[in-house]
Structures are given as structure tokens and as C-alpha cells.
C-alpha positions in Angstrom: 0.0 0.0 0.1 1.3 3.3 -0.8 0.6 6.0 1.8 -0.3 9.8 0.1 1.2 12.7 2.3 -2.2 13.3 4.1 -2.2 9.9 5.4 1.3 10.3 6.8 0.6 13.1 8.5 -2.8 11.2 10.1 -0.8 8.3 11.0 2.0 10.3 12.7 -0.7 12.1 14.8 -2.3 8.7 16.0 1.6 7.3 16.7 2.3 10.5 19.0 -1.1 10.2 21.0 -0.2 6.6 21.4 3.2 7.7 22.5 1.6 10.0 25.1 -0.8 7.5 26.3 1.9 4.9 26.8 3.8 7.0 28.7 1.4 8.3 30.8 0.1 4.6 31.6 3.8 4.0 32.7 4.0 7.0 35.0 1.1 6.1 36.9 1.6 3.9 39.9 -0.2 0.8 39.8 -3.0 0.1 42.3 -2.2 -3.4 42.6 1.4 -2.7 43.5 0.5 0.4 45.8 -2.1 -1.8 47.7 0.6 -4.8 48.2 3.3 -2.2 49.3 0.9 -0.7 51.6 0.1 -4.1 52.9 3.8 -4.9 53.8 4.2 -1.5 55.4 1.1 -1.8 57.2 2.5 -5.3 58.5 5.7 -4.0 59.6 4.3 -1.0 61.5 1.7 -3.4 63.5 2.8 -7.2 63.7 5.4 -8.2 66.3 7.5 -11.4 65.8 10.8 -13.0 66.8 12.6 -15.5 64.5 15.9 -17.0 62.8 16.8 -16.3 59.4 19.6 -17.2 57.3 21.1 -14.7 54.9 23.2 -15.4 52.0 25.2 -12.2 50.3 27.4 -12.4 47.0 30.3 -10.1 47.4 33.3 -9.4 45.4 35.2 -11.8 48.0 32.7 -14.7 46.9 29.7 -15.9 48.6 28.9 -15.5 52.7 26.0 -16.6 54.5 25.2 -15.8 58.5 22.5 -16.6 60.8 20.5 -14.2 62.4 18.0 -13.7 65.4 15.7 -10.7 64.9 13.1 -9.2 67.3 10.5 -6.7 66.0 8.3 -5.0 68.3 6.4 -1.9 66.6 7.1 1.0 66.9 10.5 1.3 68.1 12.2 -2.2 68.2 13.8 -3.8 65.3 16.9 -5.7 66.6 19.3 -7.9 64.4 22.3 -10.0 66.3 24.7 -12.3 63.9 24.7 -16.0 66.0 27.0 -17.5 63.3 29.0 -16.8 59.9 29.6 -19.3 57.2 32.6 -18.1 54.7 34.4 -21.4 53.8 33.7 -23.3 50.7 33.7 -26.3 52.8 30.9 -25.6 55.1 28.0 -24.1 52.6 27.3 -24.5 48.9 24.9 -22.3 47.3 23.4 -23.5 43.9 25.8 -25.6 41.8 29.0 -23.2 43.0 30.9 -23.5 46.2 31.7 -20.7 47.9 34.6 -18.9 47.4 37.7 -20.1 49.6 40.1 -17.3 51.1 43.4 -16.2 50.0 45.8 -14.9 52.1 45.0 -11.4 50.9 41.3 -12.1 51.5 41.9 -13.4 55.2 43.6 -10.0 55.9 40.7 -8.2 54.5 38.7 -10.4 56.8 40.7 -9.6 59.9 40.1 -6.1 58.8 36.5 -6.7 58.4 35.8 -8.6 61.9 37.5 -5.1 63.6 34.8 -3.1 61.5 32.0 -5.3 62.0 32.4 -7.3 59.2 31.2 -4.5 56.8 33.3 -5.2 54.1 32.5 -8.9 54.2 28.7 -8.3 54.0 26.7 -5.6 52.4 24.9 -3.1 54.7 21.8 -4.4 56.3 19.1 -3.8 53.9 16.6 -1.2 54.3 13.3 -2.3 55.5 10.4 -1.8 53.3 8.4 0.0 56.3 11.2 2.5 56.7 10.2 3.8 52.9 8.9 7.2 52.5 5.6 7.7 50.7 7.3 9.2 47.5 9.8 6.1 47.5 6.5 3.7 47.7 5.0 5.6 44.8 8.0 5.3 42.4 8.4 1.9 43.0 4.8 1.1 42.3 5.2 3.3 39.4 8.6 1.7 37.7 8.2 -1.8 38.8 5.4 -4.4 38.2 4.2 -6.5 40.9 2.6 -9.9 40.2 1.5 -12.4 43.1 1.2 -16.3 43.4 1.0 -18.7 45.9 4.0 -20.3 47.3 5.4 -23.0 49.2 5.1 -22.6 53.2 8.2 -21.2 54.8 8.8 -21.4 58.6 5.5 -23.0 59.1 3.9 -20.3 57.4 1.9 -20.5 54.2 2.8 -17.6 51.7 2.5 -15.6 48.6 5.3 -14.7 46.5 5.4 -11.1 45.2 7.7 -10.6 42.2 8.9 -7.0 41.6 9.8 -6.7 38.0 11.4 -3.3 36.5 9.9 -1.5 33.5 12.9 -0.3 32.5 16.1 -2.3 31.1 19.2 -2.7 33.4 17.3 -3.0 36.5 17.1 -5.4 39.4 14.0 -7.9 40.0 12.7 -8.3 43.8 11.2 -11.4 45.1 9.1 -11.1 48.3 7.7 -14.1 50.0 4.9 -12.7 52.2 3.2 -14.7 55.2 -0.1 -14.9 54.1 -1.9 -14.1 57.4 0.6 -11.8 58.7 1.8 -9.8 55.8 5.1 -10.1 56.9 8.3 -10.8 54.6 9.5 -14.4 55.3 12.0 -14.7 52.1 13.5 -11.8 49.9 15.7 -12.5 46.8 17.6 -9.8 45.0 18.5 -10.5 41.6 20.5 -8.0 39.2 19.7 -7.1 35.8 21.2 -10.5 34.7 19.3 -12.7 36.6 22.2 -13.5 39.1 21.0 -13.8 42.6 22.9 -11.1 44.8 21.2 -11.3 48.2 18.9 -13.6 49.8 17.4 -13.7 53.4 14.8 -16.5 54.8 13.2 -16.9 57.9 13.8 -21.0 59.0 11.9 -20.2 62.5 9.3 -17.3 63.2 6.9 -16.8 66.2 4.6 -14.2 66.6 3.7 -15.1 70.0 3.9 -12.2 72.7 5.2 -14.8 75.3 8.0 -15.8 72.8 9.0 -12.3 72.0 9.0 -10.8 75.7 11.1 -13.9 76.3 13.8 -13.2 73.7 13.6 -9.4 74.5 14.4 -10.2 78.6 17.4 -12.4 77.1 18.7 -9.2 75.7 18.3 -7.3 78.4 20.2 -9.5 80.9 22.9 -9.1 78.4 22.9 -5.9 78.4 21.6 -5.1 75.2 19.6 -2.5 73.7 17.3 -3.8 70.9 15.9 -0.2 70.3 16.7 0.6 66.7 19.3 3.0 66.5 19.0 5.5 63.7 22.3 7.4 63.7 23.9 9.4 60.5 26.4 11.7 60.7 24.6 14.0 57.7 21.7 16.1 58.4 18.6 17.1 55.9 18.8 20.4 54.5 16.8 22.3 52.0 18.0 23.1 48.1 18.9 26.8 49.1 20.6 26.1 52.2 22.8 23.3 50.1 23.6 26.1 47.5 24.9 28.2 50.5 27.3 25.5 51.4 28.9 25.6 48.5 28.9 29.2 47.8 26.0 29.0 45.4 27.8 26.5 43.2 25.7 23.6 43.8 25.1 21.7 40.6 22.0 19.3 40.0 22.2 16.8 37.0 20.6 17.7 34.3 20.2 14.0 33.1 18.4 11.6 35.3 17.8 7.6 34.1 14.0 6.9 33.5 12.0 6.6 36.4 14.5 8.5 38.5 13.5 11.6 40.8 14.9 13.7 43.4 14.4 12.3 46.7 16.6 14.3 49.5 19.8 16.6 49.9 21.8 16.3 52.9 24.9 17.9 54.5 28.0 16.6 56.3 31.4 17.7 57.1 34.3 15.3 56.1 37.4 17.3 55.5 35.2 20.0 54.3 31.6 21.1 53.8 30.2 18.5 51.6 26.4 18.0 50.3 25.1 15.1 48.7 21.9 14.8 46.6 19.9 11.5 46.3 17.9 10.1 43.5 15.7 7.0 43.3 13.4 5.1 41.2 12.0 3.6 44.1 14.2 0.7 44.5 17.9 2.0 43.3 19.4 4.8 44.3 22.3 6.9 43.1 24.1 9.9 45.2 25.7 12.8 43.9 28.6 14.3 46.3 30.0 17.9 46.0 32.4 19.5 48.1 35.2 22.2 48.3 38.7 20.8 47.2 40.2 20.5 50.6 40.0 16.7 50.9 43.4 16.1 50.7 45.0 13.1 48.7 42.6 10.9 47.3 43.2 7.4 48.6 40.9 5.7 46.0 43.7 6.4 43.3 45.8 3.8 44.8 43.6 1.2 44.6 44.2 -1.2 41.7 40.3 -1.4 40.9 40.3 2.3 40.1 40.6 2.9 36.4 40.9 6.6 34.4 38.0 7.5 32.3 37.6 10.6 30.0 34.0 12.3 30.3 33.5 15.4 28.3 37.2 16.1 28.3 37.5 15.7 32.0 39.6 13.4 33.6 37.7 11.1 36.3 38.0 7.7 38.1 35.7 4.9 37.9 35.7 2.3 40.3 33.3 -0.9 40.9 32.9 -2.4 44.5 30.1 -5.3 44.1 27.0 -4.0 42.2 28.3 -0.2 42.8 29.6 2.1 40.4 31.8 5.2 41.8 32.9 7.8 39.3 35.0 11.0 40.9 36.5 13.9 39.3 37.5 17.8 40.2 36.6 21.1 38.3 38.1 24.2 39.5 38.0 23.7 43.4 35.1 21.4 43.4 35.1 17.8 44.4 32.3 15.6 42.6 31.4 11.7 43.1 28.3 10.2 42.1 27.9 6.5 43.0 25.2 4.0 42.6 23.9 0.6 41.5 23.1 1.8 38.2 24.5 0.5 35.1 28.0 2.1 34.3 26.7 3.7 31.0 23.7 5.5 32.8 26.1 6.9 35.4 28.2 8.1 33.1 25.3 10.2 31.4 24.4 11.6 35.0 28.2 12.8 35.3 28.5 14.1 31.8 25.7 16.5 32.7 27.1 17.7 35.6 30.4 18.2 34.1 28.8 20.3 31.5 26.9 22.1 33.9 30.0 22.9 35.7 31.9 24.1 32.8 
């Protein structure tokens, strides 16, 4: 069929309308997703429990596992203590692959990790769904699809599997196994964009009985522990106008944001010099832009073997990958910039390009 000029214009108008409708449909949070998320948050705010869980984390050092006790009693108490750690390939197999066996260098890193509370061995404690802000919940429902299906019992509880799938490419997938009656998450699986498991947490035992919870709390008190959740941060929230003042009205915001990402917050802290950081999120992933005046002293990351030089819009930068996190650092005039997040490297470079062009 041969299209006449007037037909082409008509078809372009229809295509444009369809594009607008498609974008609008994607940008609206799913009502089903919001209902599931609100149910999870509501359960964390109201349901008390005590349980034992196993966590498995894939790190640059290999695969590690640990057993933890969790006490959760809203609104203030959420305590986690480590019972045991398995990091030897002879002790645990995950899937078809044996755990990584430490080299002498990694054993040295492990000893340093013990002094630092195993921070280098395991990724930081995953943020609980109940601590997400309303904006994060809405973005999660907007940028990811939610599907639910019955699943096998976990720790004696009937469960439903909620699969959280990305609408955009190169984003992670999350699987949540919810206790059907209580709504509590009994199992979490975090998969990267290639489908590789990065993190798993599963309860092997859980009790919602008040007597069991109080007994465990009493044990902690006898040991001199305080199970009240501590929320200490070196930084403090500020407004964008205040942040601009900190850097002498030179704060630069990225002109490019990956699809689905929005500004979340700006915070201030002092580390060698006044530092401001901006956080952006799509509800699940975040990336952070750090900006400070050039009084940082020597850059220790430059000596790491994992750091590689990259040219971004004519500016020399440094790239480093730590697990799933990409880090870009550079300086322009007397300002230092760091952009870091679990985004695809190319996406993070686009963010850096928009900052560099704005700074010039």
C-alpha cells in the first residue's frame, strides 16, 4: 500500500497520541502494586515477631552466609544479632557453586572486616520496606510491576510470592515471599539485571507469640543490650537553597536522570570539608551525587588497583566498581564530585556528563 502525504500526517498524529498514552500509563503507579506495598508497610508497623533467619550475600570476595536472630516489636524495636557466620567453601554450597575459599589477601581483609564489624564482608543491612517514604513507595509502584502467586510454606507459614519486575532495562528484580496471614516478608531474593542472585534472606523459624517475643527481649536485657533500633547518621537534611549556600551558590544538579528516577533528598555533612549530597531514586535503586570544595587532601582511591581512569566530556575522572556499585570521581576548579550507585555504568556516566557540562 502506498501512503499519500495526508495519510502520513494522520498516522503520525495517531502514533504521537499512542506514545503519550503509553508514557502516561507507565508513569501512573499501579493500584495493585500500591495495595501490596501498603500491606507490607502496614504489617511492619503493626505485627510483632521473633525469628531466626539465614542470609546469603554475593560479594566481590565470594559468597558468605550468616544466621541471625531478629526481634521486631513496633514501633521502636527492630533488633538483629548475628549468631554464626559461614564463609568457607567446605561449609556451605549455594546452588551449583561452592563458596569462595579465602586467599591470604582475603583473610587479611577478613581480619580487618572483623574489626569493622564485618562491613567489608557483607553488604549493609538491607533497608526494611516499612522505612520507605511515601514518595519511594509511589516510585516503586510506578517503575516496577508487581505480580502475586501462591508459594510453598516457609517456617510453617503459608506464603504468597510477590515478584517485583522492572519496567526499564538494566534494573534489578526482587522476589518477596509474604506470610499470607501476617503479611510479614519471610524470604527476600534480590537479583541483578542479568538474573544473578545477589542477596537472599529466609526465615527458618518465626513466632508471633507475645510470650516468645518477651522472652527474647528479656534475654537481651539481661545481656545488657538495647534492642531499640538506632538511627544515627553523620549527615543532616537541608533544603536545596541551604545546600547552595554551603557551596557558595555553586551547587550543581544533574540535568540527566535515568528513566523513572526522581530527586529524593539533599543532606549535608562535614568530612575534611563541607560536603553536600543529593539522592535520587526509582523506588528501589538510588544513586548519590556528592559535591564538596577541594580541601579533601590526597585521594586514597587512586591507589586501588580497581580504579581506572576515564575521560568524560574532556574531564579526567576515576571509575571504580565495588560489588554492584559503580563510583565516578572527578574535580573541576575547586569542586570535587562523586557519583555512586547501583546503576549501569553507562547510565551513571550520563549523569556525570550532565554535571560536568553544567560545571563548565
